[in-house]
Phi, psi and omega in degrees: 000125197294161179311140192301330184258026177291144181210051187298323187287335186250359187295338183277357182289142182285152186272170174231163182301145178266151173285330182218177175292157178304138182229002182241158172297146177136145182277341183227167176299324178299314179301319181293320177298315181294322178296314180296317180295319179300317179296313183291317180298319183280337182261322182257338186105149182294310184296329184275356182257130178257160176295331176296318179296321178296313180300318180295323180293331179275328185093033176234167176286151178301322178297326178291322177300318181294338175296324181271318183225104183298336180223160176295327178298325178292327176294313179298319178301314180299319179295313183292317180296326178295334181285338182252349185299309183292311179296327179292319177298318178294318180299317179298329180284313187286334182295335180249009182278167175286163178107165180291153183296327180293316178299319180291321178297317181291328175300315179294312183297318181297316180294315184294312179296320179298321179292319178299324179287322188276342183302142183301322179233152184274070185292340176301337178296345179268358186298336185249021174300137177300333180297338184288353175286348182290155183300328184295343180255014183298323180297316177296314180301319180295316180295318180293322177295322177296318178301314179299323181293327177291320174302313183295320180298314179294318179295321177297323178294323176296316183284337184071025184206116181289346184256357183290120183294345178296341179295343179280344191284322183305317179299319180291324178296318178297315182285356173298339176304322182299312180294321179296320177293318180298325181280355183069027186272356186252128175269176183295341182260010188283335195311287186299320181296320180292318178299317177299319180295321178296316179296321177297320179296322177297317178302315184292316184290339180261001183288000000 
């Protein structure tokens, strides 16, 4: 799941004057807006964050923010879609690649878990917001469901049984990173060891 402040779809939008000098990471105003929103949404909550607060965190006028993102929902959509774009692209590739299903599944799991760990903000914690039931987030829900289905397809191939409920577990094991980050359970040295542990757990549950 891509770096939290990714904004490939909106990066081409033209800029407007800033109230202050740039103060956030990012090559463009869009990147800075997404970085600020990611921080505020994950720390204060989506409902408790206003577009005015996001604009102030970036150092731009609220009207300038609306030039890039007309609604707060569009900001959330951009952030969430960025988290699934890379793993979904990889999943679509590995499901039809050569090699055994377990090796392909572990390739996907290792990349996905590593990205969840490395992301600047823990945006996966927003996956279960009640607001995501709205139609404007249907594209994200569809992409995430497709990603989960690729995990299940590969796991079912390992098990040799399309009905075995264990095929649901690899996706959940990878996304356990989100909960661990939310709980503050991960130290600075946790990354590679945790990814290895997740892959080992996937091997065991599918054995």
